[in-house]
C-alpha positions in Angstrom: 3.8 -1.1 -3.4 4.1 2.0 -5.7 1.5 3.9 -7.3 -1.0 2.2 -9.7 -0.5 2.6 -13.3 -3.1 3.9 -15.7 -3.1 3.9 -19.3 -5.3 5.9 -21.8 -5.0 6.0 -25.7 -6.3 8.5 -27.9 -6.0 8.8 -31.9 -4.5 12.2 -32.8 -2.6 13.2 -36.2 -2.7 9.5 -37.4 -1.1 8.3 -34.2 -2.0 6.4 -31.2 -1.0 8.7 -28.4 -0.5 6.6 -24.9 -0.4 8.6 -22.0 0.7 6.6 -18.7 0.5 8.0 -15.2 1.8 6.4 -11.9 4.8 3.8 -11.7 5.9 1.6 -14.4 7.6 -1.3 -12.9 7.9 -5.2 -12.9 4.4 -5.3 -11.1 2.5 -2.8 -13.5 4.3 -3.1 -16.9 2.2 -6.2 -18.3 -0.9 -4.1 -19.4 1.3 -1.3 -20.8 3.6 -3.6 -22.9 0.6 -5.4 -24.1 -1.3 -2.4 -25.3 2.0 -0.8 -27.0 2.7 -4.0 -28.6 -0.8 -4.1 -29.9 -0.6 -0.7 -31.3 2.7 -1.3 -32.9 1.5 -4.4 -34.8 -1.6 -2.6 -35.9 0.3 0.0 -38.2 -0.7 3.2 -36.1 2.6 4.2 -34.6 2.4 4.7 -30.9 3.7 8.0 -29.0 4.0 7.3 -25.3 3.7 10.2 -23.1 5.2 9.7 -20.0 4.8 13.1 -18.4 2.7 11.8 -15.6 4.9 8.5 -14.8 6.8 8.9 -11.5 9.1 5.9 -11.9 10.0 3.7 -14.5 12.2 0.6 -14.0 14.2 -1.7 -16.4 10.9 -3.9 -17.2 9.1 -0.5 -18.4 12.3 0.4 -20.4 12.5 -3.3 -22.1 8.6 -2.3 -23.0 9.6 0.9 -24.7 12.4 -0.3 -26.4 10.4 -3.6 -27.6 7.6 -1.4 -28.7 10.1 0.8 -30.9 11.5 -2.6 -32.4 8.0 -3.6 -33.4 7.4 -0.3 -34.9 10.5 -0.2 -36.9 10.2 -3.9 -37.9 6.8 -2.6 -39.4 8.8 0.4 -41.0 7.3 3.0 -38.7 9.2 5.8 -37.5 10.9 4.4 -34.2 10.6 7.7 -32.1 7.9 9.6 -30.4 8.5 8.9 -26.7 7.9 11.9 -24.3 10.0 11.9 -21.2 8.9 13.4 -18.2 10.6 16.5 -16.3 11.2 14.2 -13.1 14.6 12.6 -13.8 13.4 9.2 -12.0 11.0 8.8 -15.0 13.4 9.5 -17.9 15.2 7.0 -19.3 19.0 7.2 -19.1 21.1 7.8 -21.9 22.6 4.5 -21.8 19.3 2.6 -22.1 19.0 2.5 -25.7 16.5 5.4 -25.9 18.1 8.5 -27.1 17.2 8.1 -30.7 13.4 7.6 -29.8 13.1 9.9 -26.9 11.6 13.7 -27.1 11.3 16.0 -24.4 7.7 17.2 -25.6 4.7 15.8 -27.2 4.9 18.2 -29.7 8.6 17.5 -30.3 7.8 13.7 -30.6 5.0 14.4 -33.2 7.5 16.9 -35.1 10.0 13.9 -35.4 7.4 11.5 -36.6 6.4 13.9 -39.5 9.9 14.6 -40.3 10.8 10.8 -40.5 7.6 10.4 -42.9 8.8 12.8 -45.2 12.7 11.8 -45.2 13.4 9.0 -47.6 15.0 6.0 -46.3 
């Protein structure tokens, strides 16, 4: 069994910053997915900080993509995921994530702010 997953949420600059730590896989993803989907439905754009994630599998990627789709359906910017420096935790380019991924939390927040000011 892998490392346990912890999830913390704080509110900053009008966003829900979700910090995950540990491993995101089929055995740990349920709580994260529920929390992210709840935040996306609330109208508060979630920003997911994966800096402390040591591993993410396809179930974790699906939760992130699903969150982005739910946010986009509410006309929220579909960006703001921070990828960790550990290559095992970084979603691969072919995972459908490049348009919503950012390398730093500051970059994610800047992209979200730019999306707010860019006319659709």
